[in-house]
Structures are given as C-alpha cells and as structure tokens.
Backbone as a chain_set.jsonl record, in Angstrom:
{"seq": "MPDAIHIRRAGPDDTHTITVFNTAMALETEDRCLDQATLRDGIRALLSQPEYGFYIIAERSHMDAMEPIGQLMITYEWSDWRNGLFWWVQSVYVAPDYRQRGVYQAMHRHVTDEAKNDPHICGIRLYVARDNHRAHAAYRRVGLTPSLYDMYEHDFVLGPHAIKP", "coords": {"N": [[25.265, -29.12, 52.831], [21.916, -30.166, 53.233], [19.036, -28.58, 51.849], [16.626, -26.915, 53.823], [16.277, -28.693, 56.762], [13.759, -30.487, 58.03], [12.328, -31.499, 61.094], [10.42, -33.751, 62.758], [8.021, -35.496, 64.898], [7.527, -38.909, 64.595], [4.898, -40.83, 63.117], [2.216, -43.438, 62.938], [2.086, -43.819, 60.027], [4.725, -43.699, 59.378], [5.869, -46.077, 59.607], [6.761, -47.972, 57.644], [9.11, -46.419, 56.544], [10.65, -46.229, 58.802], [11.13, -49.021, 59.357], [12.643, -49.665, 57.014], [14.844, -47.938, 57.367], [15.933, -48.927, 59.958], [16.467, -51.552, 59.31], [18.564, -51.247, 57.338], [20.429, -49.933, 58.965], [21.05, -51.933, 60.944], [22.157, -53.856, 59.405], [24.311, -52.465, 58.342], [25.782, -51.625, 60.64], [26.001, -53.855, 62.513], [26.146, -56.18, 61.11], [23.713, -57.519, 60.874], [20.804, -59.15, 59.904], [17.549, -58.226, 60.402], [14.544, -59.65, 61.536], [11.774, -59.145, 59.777], [8.949, -59.004, 60.371], [8.939, -58.925, 63.087], [10.448, -56.62, 63.643], [8.725, -54.584, 62.484], [6.582, -54.991, 64.117], [7.679, -54.179, 66.489], [8.185, -51.413, 66.049], [5.579, -50.422, 65.517], [4.499, -50.906, 67.933], [5.976, -49.098, 69.742], [5.245, -46.712, 68.444], [2.583, -46.577, 68.969], [2.323, -46.496, 71.68], [3.205, -44.227, 73.589], [4.463, -44.174, 76.125], [6.448, -45.741, 76.042], [8.39, -44.459, 74.362], [9.51, -42.407, 71.626], [9.93, -41.873, 68.048], [11.809, -39.765, 65.958], [11.786, -38.011, 62.853], [13.849, -36.988, 60.264], [13.466, -34.75, 57.636], [13.738, -33.668, 54.13], [12.676, -31.129, 51.698], [11.709, -32.275, 48.55], [11.132, -32.33, 45.242], [8.471, -31.113, 45.675], [7.47, -32.651, 47.716], [7.979, -34.198, 50.95], [10.941, -35.829, 51.804], [12.055, -38.498, 53.581], [15.141, -38.54, 55.545], [16.471, -39.239, 57.655], [16.529, -40.683, 60.995], [15.844, -40.916, 64.438], [15.439, -42.652, 67.578], [13.838, -42.262, 70.8], [14.001, -43.418, 74.019], [13.121, -44.196, 77.435], [14.597, -43.803, 80.635], [14.301, -44.02, 84.079], [15.722, -42.105, 86.605], [16.551, -42.536, 89.861], [18.474, -41.116, 91.516], [18.35, -38.609, 90.358], [15.854, -37.981, 90.288], [14.428, -37.863, 87.896], [13.969, -38.245, 84.286], [16.098, -39.877, 81.937], [16.653, -39.389, 78.627], [17.168, -41.798, 76.194], [19.068, -42.013, 73.37], [18.411, -43.853, 70.555], [18.62, -46.165, 67.733], [19.677, -44.584, 65.533], [19.819, -43.15, 62.505], [21.055, -42.118, 59.368], [20.337, -41.487, 56.06], [22.663, -42.547, 53.423], [23.5, -40.71, 51.482], [23.222, -38.334, 52.879], [24.774, -38.015, 54.964], [27.034, -36.461, 57.061], [26.242, -33.998, 56.468], [24.957, -32.414, 58.168], [22.476, -33.523, 59.106], [22.271, -35.329, 61.383], [23.125, -33.591, 63.371], [21.038, -31.666, 63.36], [18.922, -33.286, 64.132], [19.823, -33.946, 66.714], [19.956, -31.451, 67.993], [17.273, -30.762, 67.869], [16.192, -32.766, 69.491], [17.593, -32.304, 71.996], [16.909, -29.616, 72.539], [14.049, -29.938, 72.947], [14.227, -31.65, 75.18], [15.489, -29.997, 77.056], [13.504, -28.167, 77.689], [11.684, -29.546, 79.062], [10.915, -30.141, 82.38], [11.058, -32.444, 83.484], [13.033, -34.1, 82.416], [16.283, -35.236, 82.82], [18.503, -35.626, 81.467], [20.564, -36.702, 78.543], [21.305, -39.611, 76.949], [23.183, -42.034, 75.185], [24.296, -45.105, 73.476], [26.974, -46.458, 71.705], [28.599, -48.503, 69.225], [31.796, -49.728, 70.023], [33.741, -49.772, 67.905], [32.7, -47.984, 65.997], [33.804, -45.382, 64.777], [33.292, -43.226, 63.245], [30.729, -42.576, 64.162], [31.255, -42.07, 66.936], [32.698, -39.692, 66.68], [30.849, -37.943, 65.451], [28.964, -37.732, 67.635], [30.612, -36.526, 69.56], [30.97, -34.073, 68.425], [28.565, -32.775, 68.659], [28.608, -32.258, 71.272], [28.275, -34.338, 73.127], [29.772, -36.464, 75.662], [32.0, -39.208, 76.422], [30.652, -41.747, 78.758], [31.193, -42.762, 82.159], [30.668, -45.333, 82.376], [30.507, -48.658, 81.193], [28.676, -50.962, 79.069], [26.726, -53.693, 79.67], [25.024, -56.692, 78.891], [22.278, -59.027, 78.739], [20.872, -60.583, 76.044], [17.992, -61.47, 75.274], [16.198, -61.696, 73.108], [17.126, -60.738, 70.423], [19.584, -61.875, 70.103], [19.958, -65.02, 70.004], [17.942, -65.282, 67.943], [18.456, -63.671, 65.799], [18.73, -63.07, 62.328], [21.333, -64.085, 60.254], [23.065, -62.771, 57.566]], "CA": [[24.166, -29.34, 53.62], [20.674, -30.14, 52.591], [18.231, -27.293, 52.126], [16.058, -26.96, 55.129], [15.972, -30.01, 57.394], [12.597, -30.488, 58.782], [12.377, -32.544, 62.077], [9.088, -33.994, 63.284], [7.745, -36.783, 65.537], [7.141, -39.908, 63.705], [3.513, -41.407, 63.499], [2.107, -44.688, 62.28], [2.304, -43.619, 58.653], [6.22, -43.697, 59.117], [6.362, -47.529, 60.03], [7.643, -48.508, 56.585], [10.299, -45.825, 56.437], [11.443, -46.588, 59.957], [11.52, -50.379, 59.1], [13.691, -49.579, 56.093], [16.028, -47.376, 58.065], [16.295, -49.851, 60.882], [17.143, -52.728, 58.618], [19.868, -50.859, 56.824], [21.308, -49.689, 60.083], [21.329, -53.159, 61.632], [23.009, -54.607, 58.542], [25.546, -51.646, 58.301], [26.62, -51.512, 61.915], [26.15, -55.038, 63.215], [26.025, -57.027, 60.113], [22.651, -58.356, 61.304], [19.479, -59.055, 59.218], [16.535, -58.251, 61.304], [13.258, -60.243, 61.169], [10.959, -57.853, 59.389], [7.758, -58.843, 61.019], [9.277, -58.49, 64.534], [10.907, -55.213, 63.616], [7.606, -53.888, 62.27], [5.647, -55.044, 65.357], [8.255, -53.334, 67.506], [8.077, -50.059, 65.675], [4.254, -50.126, 65.774], [4.358, -50.904, 69.374], [6.465, -47.955, 70.293], [4.482, -45.622, 67.882], [1.169, -46.696, 69.589], [2.467, -46.43, 73.131], [4.154, -43.184, 73.924], [5.044, -44.292, 77.418], [7.715, -46.445, 75.651], [9.378, -43.565, 73.736], [9.142, -42.004, 70.265], [10.781, -41.738, 67.022], [11.733, -38.448, 65.211], [12.177, -38.147, 61.389], [14.445, -35.763, 59.583], [13.081, -34.853, 56.115], [14.087, -32.477, 53.235], [11.824, -31.031, 50.667], [12.325, -32.884, 47.321], [10.025, -32.268, 44.315], [7.241, -30.768, 46.17], [7.155, -33.602, 48.717], [8.991, -34.407, 51.912], [11.632, -37.038, 51.713], [12.887, -38.946, 54.936], [16.569, -38.703, 55.249], [17.158, -39.706, 58.882], [15.617, -40.932, 62.122], [16.272, -41.531, 65.74], [14.418, -43.208, 68.658], [14.044, -41.952, 72.218], [13.368, -44.336, 75.202], [13.297, -43.597, 78.676], [15.236, -44.365, 81.853], [14.03, -43.357, 85.376], [16.843, -42.019, 87.542], [16.124, -42.107, 91.108], [19.471, -40.214, 91.796], [18.191, -37.251, 89.855], [14.437, -37.802, 90.236], [14.148, -37.427, 86.571], [14.077, -39.219, 83.25], [17.095, -39.824, 80.988], [16.219, -39.818, 77.174], [18.209, -42.487, 75.504], [18.933, -41.993, 71.888], [18.779, -45.133, 69.733], [18.172, -46.343, 66.412], [20.028, -43.36, 64.798], [20.127, -43.589, 60.939], [21.076, -41.029, 58.331], [20.66, -42.032, 54.625], [24.043, -42.363, 53.149], [23.656, -39.534, 50.727], [22.955, -37.034, 53.58], [25.91, -38.067, 56.025], [28.123, -35.413, 57.293], [25.645, -32.83, 55.948], [24.123, -31.575, 59.281], [21.229, -34.064, 59.46], [22.322, -35.818, 62.801], [23.202, -32.434, 64.252], [19.681, -31.109, 63.385], [17.957, -34.181, 65.038], [20.206, -33.884, 68.087], [19.591, -30.174, 68.473], [15.836, -30.816, 68.164], [15.92, -33.495, 70.811], [18.077, -31.613, 73.18], [15.963, -28.328, 72.871], [12.763, -30.347, 73.588], [14.503, -32.127, 76.553], [15.83, -28.873, 77.976], [12.215, -27.448, 77.944], [10.898, -30.424, 79.939], [11.615, -30.223, 83.585], [11.236, -33.948, 83.969], [14.177, -34.751, 81.579], [17.485, -34.801, 83.61], [19.782, -35.734, 80.614], [20.41, -37.447, 77.313], [22.285, -40.773, 76.886], [23.208, -43.019, 74.106], [25.433, -45.978, 73.394], [27.511, -46.589, 70.475], [29.496, -49.539, 69.254], [33.229, -49.205, 70.199], [34.474, -49.565, 66.64], [31.969, -47.049, 65.083], [34.523, -44.196, 64.953], [32.422, -42.026, 62.752], [29.643, -42.079, 65.145], [31.876, -41.417, 68.047], [33.089, -38.38, 66.228], [29.523, -37.192, 65.339], [28.407, -37.471, 68.893], [31.437, -35.573, 70.12], [30.671, -32.841, 67.686], [27.329, -32.215, 69.199], [28.838, -31.993, 72.692], [28.23, -35.544, 74.062], [31.053, -37.101, 76.027], [31.937, -40.687, 76.964], [30.232, -42.029, 80.123], [32.073, -43.454, 83.136], [30.099, -46.704, 82.491], [30.507, -49.766, 80.238], [27.446, -51.432, 79.05], [26.631, -55.167, 79.631], [23.561, -57.116, 78.509], [21.679, -60.35, 78.349], [20.057, -60.218, 74.908], [17.173, -62.654, 75.146], [15.405, -61.809, 71.876], [17.796, -60.486, 69.283], [20.739, -62.871, 70.12], [19.638, -66.329, 69.267], [16.976, -65.155, 66.892], [18.957, -62.779, 64.839], [19.042, -63.787, 61.225], [22.488, -63.772, 59.681], [22.939, -62.72, 56.078]], "C": [[22.863, -29.16, 52.9], [20.033, -28.908, 52.765], [17.668, -27.521, 53.412], [15.814, -28.417, 55.427], [14.764, -29.827, 58.337], [12.552, -31.755, 59.781], [10.861, -32.574, 62.697], [9.024, -35.283, 64.108], [7.17, -37.728, 64.593], [5.604, -40.422, 64.137], [3.361, -42.786, 62.794], [2.302, -44.795, 60.74], [3.82, -43.881, 58.278], [6.617, -45.1, 59.303], [7.218, -48.021, 58.841], [8.906, -47.731, 56.481], [11.106, -46.141, 57.679], [12.001, -48.132, 59.869], [12.784, -50.335, 58.207], [14.968, -49.116, 56.628], [16.617, -48.358, 59.069], [17.07, -51.028, 60.302], [18.411, -52.314, 58.08], [20.831, -50.426, 57.886], [21.826, -50.942, 60.727], [22.445, -53.903, 60.694], [24.417, -53.79, 58.416], [26.329, -51.706, 59.467], [26.868, -52.723, 62.618], [26.19, -56.144, 62.375], [24.819, -58.13, 60.472], [21.393, -58.07, 60.35], [18.37, -59.289, 60.202], [15.265, -59.095, 60.676], [12.314, -59.174, 60.941], [9.717, -57.781, 60.171], [7.806, -58.424, 62.552], [9.609, -57.056, 64.649], [9.588, -54.321, 63.495], [6.621, -53.8, 63.405], [6.222, -54.147, 66.419], [8.12, -51.914, 67.284], [6.52, -49.669, 65.983], [3.919, -50.046, 67.297], [4.716, -49.547, 70.1], [5.605, -46.737, 69.844], [3.147, -45.505, 68.587], [1.173, -46.441, 71.114], [3.557, -45.474, 73.603], [4.891, -43.205, 75.242], [6.391, -45.09, 77.201], [8.851, -45.474, 75.125], [8.68, -42.971, 72.444], [10.23, -42.022, 69.319], [10.698, -40.161, 66.408], [12.148, -38.747, 63.723], [12.696, -36.782, 60.863], [14.018, -35.898, 58.12], [13.605, -33.564, 55.354], [12.993, -32.434, 52.327], [12.462, -31.597, 49.287], [11.122, -33.021, 46.296], [8.711, -32.182, 44.814], [6.587, -31.906, 47.109], [8.302, -33.691, 49.739], [9.627, -35.708, 51.828], [12.376, -37.298, 53.033], [14.167, -39.079, 54.613], [17.246, -39.119, 56.628], [16.089, -39.84, 59.976], [16.405, -41.083, 63.326], [15.168, -41.749, 66.615], [14.864, -42.657, 69.893], [13.373, -42.943, 73.027], [13.738, -43.678, 76.413], [13.904, -44.478, 79.8], [15.033, -43.626, 83.019], [15.298, -43.315, 86.188], [16.34, -41.544, 88.859], [17.184, -41.224, 91.765], [19.049, -38.745, 91.508], [16.632, -36.947, 89.826], [13.89, -37.238, 88.979], [14.271, -38.642, 85.49], [15.213, -38.875, 82.428], [16.39, -40.174, 79.488], [17.377, -40.594, 76.599], [17.965, -42.482, 74.045], [19.366, -43.417, 71.292], [18.315, -45.106, 68.45], [18.485, -45.045, 65.349], [20.367, -43.812, 63.399], [20.047, -42.26, 60.191], [21.278, -41.597, 57.027], [21.971, -41.585, 54.229], [24.278, -41.043, 52.347], [23.64, -38.323, 51.51], [23.885, -37.114, 54.901], [26.821, -36.971, 55.964], [27.57, -34.014, 56.53], [24.725, -32.124, 56.964], [22.83, -32.235, 59.692], [21.217, -34.597, 60.926], [22.302, -34.596, 63.742], [21.83, -31.787, 64.492], [18.804, -31.96, 64.287], [18.557, -34.103, 66.449], [19.833, -32.552, 68.7], [18.114, -30.192, 68.678], [15.511, -31.526, 69.396], [16.421, -32.813, 72.087], [17.295, -30.352, 73.494], [14.649, -28.834, 73.483], [13.084, -30.882, 75.002], [14.84, -30.998, 77.533], [14.61, -28.056, 78.477], [11.305, -28.239, 78.781], [11.442, -30.59, 81.213], [11.841, -31.724, 84.158], [12.42, -34.699, 83.443], [15.478, -34.173, 82.379], [18.753, -35.065, 82.67], [19.479, -36.632, 79.444], [21.566, -38.47, 77.204], [22.217, -41.488, 75.502], [24.276, -43.947, 74.205], [25.733, -46.111, 71.946], [28.566, -47.757, 70.317], [30.852, -48.987, 69.268], [33.882, -48.953, 68.912], [33.832, -48.545, 65.663], [32.526, -45.696, 65.369], [33.849, -43.044, 64.527], [31.295, -41.593, 63.629], [30.136, -41.421, 66.33], [32.246, -39.943, 67.719], [31.84, -37.408, 66.149], [29.002, -36.809, 66.747], [29.285, -36.503, 69.683], [31.192, -34.158, 69.659], [29.524, -32.101, 68.192], [27.433, -31.9, 70.748], [28.572, -33.263, 73.734], [29.716, -36.041, 74.42], [30.909, -38.582, 76.518], [31.503, -40.66, 78.447], [31.272, -42.668, 80.865], [31.696, -44.869, 82.985], [30.301, -47.471, 81.136], [29.148, -50.399, 80.208], [27.587, -53.031, 78.984], [25.197, -55.526, 79.415], [23.507, -58.612, 78.437], [20.773, -60.005, 77.28], [19.178, -61.489, 74.724], [16.398, -62.811, 73.867], [16.163, -61.794, 70.8], [18.958, -61.592, 69.043], [20.494, -64.039, 69.356], [18.742, -66.287, 68.056], [17.276, -64.206, 65.796], [19.174, -63.644, 63.563], [20.357, -63.324, 60.519], [22.284, -63.703, 58.237], [23.489, -64.02, 55.38]], "O": [[22.661, -28.236, 52.112], [20.354, -28.167, 53.694], [18.23, -28.342, 54.138], [15.302, -29.218, 54.644], [14.818, -29.079, 59.314], [12.718, -32.894, 59.346], [10.253, -31.563, 63.049], [9.939, -36.1, 64.002], [6.323, -37.323, 63.797], [5.206, -40.405, 65.302], [4.292, -43.237, 62.126], [2.673, -45.867, 60.263], [4.165, -44.208, 57.143], [7.816, -45.324, 59.141], [8.345, -48.46, 59.071], [9.902, -48.435, 56.311], [12.313, -46.317, 57.51], [13.133, -48.427, 60.25], [13.833, -50.872, 58.563], [16.025, -49.716, 56.435], [17.823, -48.589, 58.985], [18.149, -51.408, 60.756], [19.387, -53.015, 58.347], [22.035, -50.57, 57.671], [23.016, -50.989, 61.04], [23.444, -54.445, 61.166], [25.495, -54.384, 58.392], [27.547, -51.836, 59.347], [27.869, -52.772, 63.333], [26.281, -57.221, 62.965], [24.964, -59.348, 60.368], [21.033, -56.925, 60.075], [18.235, -60.372, 60.772], [15.065, -59.16, 59.463], [12.061, -58.354, 61.823], [9.354, -56.7, 60.636], [6.946, -57.758, 63.129], [9.173, -56.346, 65.555], [9.382, -53.424, 64.312], [5.952, -52.796, 63.649], [5.508, -53.459, 67.149], [7.944, -51.182, 68.258], [6.273, -48.667, 66.654], [3.157, -49.206, 67.773], [3.954, -48.98, 70.882], [5.266, -45.867, 70.647], [2.645, -44.396, 68.771], [0.129, -46.203, 71.721], [4.664, -45.875, 73.961], [5.798, -42.41, 75.485], [7.29, -45.092, 78.042], [10.038, -45.65, 75.399], [7.465, -43.05, 72.259], [11.387, -42.173, 69.712], [9.661, -39.497, 66.412], [12.841, -39.736, 63.482], [12.113, -35.706, 60.996], [14.167, -36.936, 57.475], [13.858, -32.529, 55.972], [12.35, -33.456, 52.088], [13.634, -31.358, 48.999], [10.203, -33.8, 46.55], [7.853, -33.005, 44.498], [5.369, -32.04, 47.225], [9.438, -33.317, 49.448], [8.904, -36.704, 51.778], [13.17, -36.492, 53.519], [14.488, -39.638, 53.565], [18.46, -39.312, 56.688], [14.998, -39.27, 59.936], [17.599, -41.37, 63.236], [14.092, -41.165, 66.485], [16.065, -42.539, 70.138], [12.23, -43.297, 72.741], [14.539, -42.745, 76.46], [13.724, -45.694, 79.858], [15.581, -42.524, 83.057], [15.903, -44.355, 86.448], [15.819, -40.443, 89.035], [16.738, -40.513, 92.666], [19.335, -37.817, 92.264], [16.185, -35.874, 89.42], [13.062, -36.328, 88.945], [14.609, -39.786, 85.797], [15.398, -37.688, 82.162], [15.671, -41.159, 79.324], [18.486, -40.065, 76.53], [16.911, -42.852, 73.528], [20.438, -43.977, 71.519], [17.665, -44.153, 68.021], [17.67, -44.625, 64.528], [21.125, -44.759, 63.19], [19.141, -41.443, 60.358], [22.334, -42.19, 56.811], [22.426, -40.49, 54.561], [25.264, -40.357, 52.615], [23.995, -37.276, 50.97], [23.712, -36.305, 55.813], [27.329, -36.593, 54.908], [28.318, -33.138, 56.095], [23.843, -31.345, 56.603], [22.103, -31.675, 60.511], [20.25, -34.344, 61.645], [21.586, -34.563, 64.743], [21.482, -31.413, 65.612], [18.041, -31.441, 65.102], [17.76, -34.199, 67.382], [19.42, -32.526, 69.859], [17.691, -29.625, 69.685], [14.733, -31.08, 70.24], [15.733, -32.77, 73.107], [17.052, -30.07, 74.667], [14.163, -28.236, 74.443], [12.327, -30.617, 75.935], [14.495, -31.071, 78.712], [14.662, -27.373, 79.5], [10.26, -27.744, 79.204], [12.506, -31.208, 81.255], [12.613, -32.061, 85.056], [12.779, -35.772, 83.93], [15.699, -32.975, 82.558], [19.885, -34.764, 83.046], [18.407, -37.223, 79.312], [22.724, -38.093, 77.381], [21.196, -41.458, 74.817], [25.198, -43.679, 74.975], [24.885, -45.91, 71.078], [29.357, -47.955, 71.239], [31.127, -47.952, 68.66], [34.573, -47.94, 68.803], [34.396, -48.287, 64.6], [31.906, -44.903, 66.077], [33.768, -42.018, 65.203], [30.981, -40.414, 63.792], [29.621, -40.39, 66.762], [32.053, -39.071, 68.567], [31.817, -36.297, 66.678], [28.644, -35.654, 66.979], [28.736, -35.699, 70.437], [31.213, -33.201, 70.433], [29.515, -30.871, 68.156], [26.513, -31.38, 71.38], [28.659, -33.147, 74.956], [30.655, -36.02, 73.623], [29.853, -39.052, 76.941], [31.865, -39.79, 79.24], [32.237, -43.125, 80.253], [32.468, -45.673, 83.509], [30.248, -46.861, 80.069], [28.475, -50.393, 81.239], [28.471, -53.563, 78.312], [24.282, -54.761, 79.717], [24.465, -59.326, 78.141], [19.901, -59.168, 77.511], [19.602, -62.453, 74.087], [15.971, -63.918, 73.539], [16.039, -62.765, 70.052], [19.185, -62.087, 67.939], [20.781, -64.091, 68.16], [18.791, -67.191, 67.221], [16.43, -63.955, 64.937], [19.7, -64.754, 63.638], [20.423, -62.135, 60.208], [21.468, -64.434, 57.674], [23.452, -64.125, 54.154]]}, "num_chains": 1, "name": "protein.A"}
C-alpha cells in the first residue's frame, strides 16, 4: 500500500492530469482514443460548473511533492422516488503501479463519507463494463452490489466521433 494516500477535490490546475488519466482509461477499457480537445473542454466544463459534478484526485507524497495516482468523477442524478440525489461514480482511474494497493478503496471511502454527511445524497451508483472483472471485484470489495437494472443508451457524441487507434 502506498504511504499515506491524500484525497482532495480537483481544481482547474488538475486539467492536464485528468486528461492524461481519462485518455489512458478509455484506451485501456474501451480501446478508444478520445479527441483531446473535446476531452479537455469537457473536463474544464465540469471543473468550472459544480452543478455538473466534481472530480477527486488521489495523491501520494513523492520527493517532497504530491504525485497524482488516481481519480474519479462524481455526477448527479435526481431521484423523485427518494427526493434526493444519487452520486454517480464515473471516470475511475488508478495509475497501473498503484492498483490493488488501496487507492480506489481510499477514494471510495472518501466519497462515501462525504455523501453520508450530506442529507441530500440518497445513494451512490456506478456502471462498469460487463467484461471488466477486476473492476467488478474492486467494487464488491468496497460494499457495492449489482443493481437490478441494465443500462441502455444512445451515444450521440462519442459513438460516431470516437477516434479509433
């Protein structure tokens, strides 16, 4: 396990790190090369408009500086049934050298603690690719359980505009 893992909310200065992490994640999990300008603009939009959500960054101390080693993004879904917000965990990425060393668990614990202390949050949800068995195992280890629902979508932006390697 890395020395102390520090978790914080991301800010505009993290745009480059988040871009690099999202690019690596898309290539690794979906074999997609993302358009860098669109990705950067999307990250900047979320970071400048907290009503869309937020990113958190996991860091460790390395040579008197903080080194980013993971991230996740939270977006919101209103639930009329619960009169509250679900936090959707998205864009999860942990640098390869830090996987299975407690980084995701630290990020998840941070988000869960924050959500439990906010009376407007009614739950946490995420989606994961069916074939990503390592992610399924990681999510189960932190207490998440499969939902009753399958996900369907119309992908108007990423689908036809995704750049293949």
